[in-house]
C-alpha positions as CSV (number, residue, x, y, z in Angstrom):
1,X,27.4,-69.5,-18.0
2,X,26.1,-68.9,-14.5
3,X,26.1,-65.9,-12.3
4,X,29.6,-66.3,-11.2
5,X,30.9,-66.3,-14.7
6,X,29.1,-62.9,-15.5
7,X,30.3,-61.5,-12.3
8,X,33.9,-62.3,-13.3
9,X,33.4,-60.8,-16.7
10,X,31.9,-57.5,-15.4
11,X,34.8,-57.2,-12.9
12,X,37.4,-57.9,-15.4
13,X,36.1,-55.4,-17.8
14,X,35.9,-52.7,-15.0
15,X,39.4,-53.6,-14.2
16,X,40.6,-53.2,-17.7
17,X,38.8,-50.0,-18.2
18,X,40.3,-48.6,-14.9
19,X,43.8,-49.5,-16.1
20,X,43.2,-47.7,-19.5
21,X,42.0,-44.5,-17.7
22,X,45.1,-44.7,-15.2
23,X,47.3,-45.2,-18.2
24,X,45.7,-42.1,-19.9
25,X,46.1,-39.9,-16.9
26,X,49.7,-40.7,-16.6
27,X,50.3,-40.3,-20.3
28,X,48.5,-37.1,-20.1
29,X,50.8,-36.0,-17.2
30,X,54.1,-37.3,-18.2
31,X,53.7,-38.2,-21.6
32,X,55.9,-37.3,-24.6
33,X,54.3,-33.9,-25.4
34,X,55.3,-32.6,-21.9
35,X,59.0,-32.6,-22.6
36,X,60.5,-29.3,-22.5
37,X,57.3,-27.4,-21.1
38,X,57.4,-25.3,-18.1
39,X,54.8,-26.1,-15.9
40,X,52.3,-23.3,-14.8
41,X,52.2,-22.7,-11.1
42,X,48.8,-22.2,-9.3
43,X,47.4,-18.6,-9.3
44,X,49.8,-17.6,-12.1
45,X,47.9,-16.0,-15.0
46,X,48.3,-17.5,-18.6
47,X,49.9,-15.5,-21.1
48,X,48.5,-17.1,-24.2
49,X,44.9,-17.4,-25.0
50,X,42.7,-18.0,-28.0
51,X,40.3,-15.2,-27.8
52,X,38.1,-16.3,-30.9
53,X,37.9,-18.7,-33.8
54,X,36.0,-18.1,-37.1
55,X,35.4,-20.9,-39.7
56,X,35.8,-19.6,-43.1
57,X,35.3,-22.7,-44.9
58,X,36.1,-26.3,-44.6
59,X,39.7,-25.9,-44.8
60,X,40.4,-22.6,-43.3
61,X,39.9,-20.8,-39.9
62,X,40.6,-17.3,-38.6
63,X,42.1,-17.5,-35.2
64,X,42.5,-14.5,-32.7
65,X,45.4,-15.2,-30.4
66,X,46.1,-13.0,-27.3
67,X,49.8,-12.9,-26.0
68,X,50.1,-10.6,-23.0
69,X,48.4,-7.6,-24.0
70,X,48.9,-8.1,-27.9
71,X,46.5,-9.7,-30.2
72,X,47.4,-11.3,-33.5
73,X,45.0,-12.5,-36.3
74,X,46.0,-15.8,-38.0
75,X,44.6,-17.5,-40.9
76,X,45.1,-21.3,-40.4
77,X,44.7,-23.5,-43.6
78,X,45.1,-27.2,-44.3
79,X,48.9,-26.7,-45.3
80,X,49.9,-23.3,-44.3
81,X,49.5,-20.4,-41.7
82,X,49.2,-16.7,-42.6
83,X,49.8,-13.8,-40.0
84,X,46.9,-11.3,-41.1
85,X,47.5,-8.7,-38.4
86,X,49.8,-8.4,-35.7
87,X,50.3,-6.2,-32.7
88,X,46.7,-5.3,-32.5
89,X,45.8,-3.6,-29.2
90,X,43.5,-5.4,-26.8
91,X,40.1,-3.5,-26.4
92,X,40.5,-0.4,-24.0
93,X,44.3,-0.8,-23.6
94,X,47.3,0.9,-24.8
95,X,49.6,-0.7,-27.2
96,X,52.5,-2.2,-24.9
97,X,56.2,-2.6,-25.8
98,X,57.1,-5.6,-27.7
99,X,53.8,-6.1,-29.5
């Protein structure tokens, strides 16, 4: 193979990697996981956050989830989920309605 063959190979490889990247971006933006979701506008604060995750063992994790001003402690297992504590108040804040 001469230099021309190697150059064609490298350019073809760059082109294919670029197509894969473009397809991944399009799938992330318009993919099947996006159906039914409401897009968030810029500057709008998120309502749902994962505050902390603690690994118990290889199959179980404790997850502290914050929704609005309420926190929920959830035990996630391989085949199950268990709500440990609900309506916990965020640090330094009063308990709001609907927690």
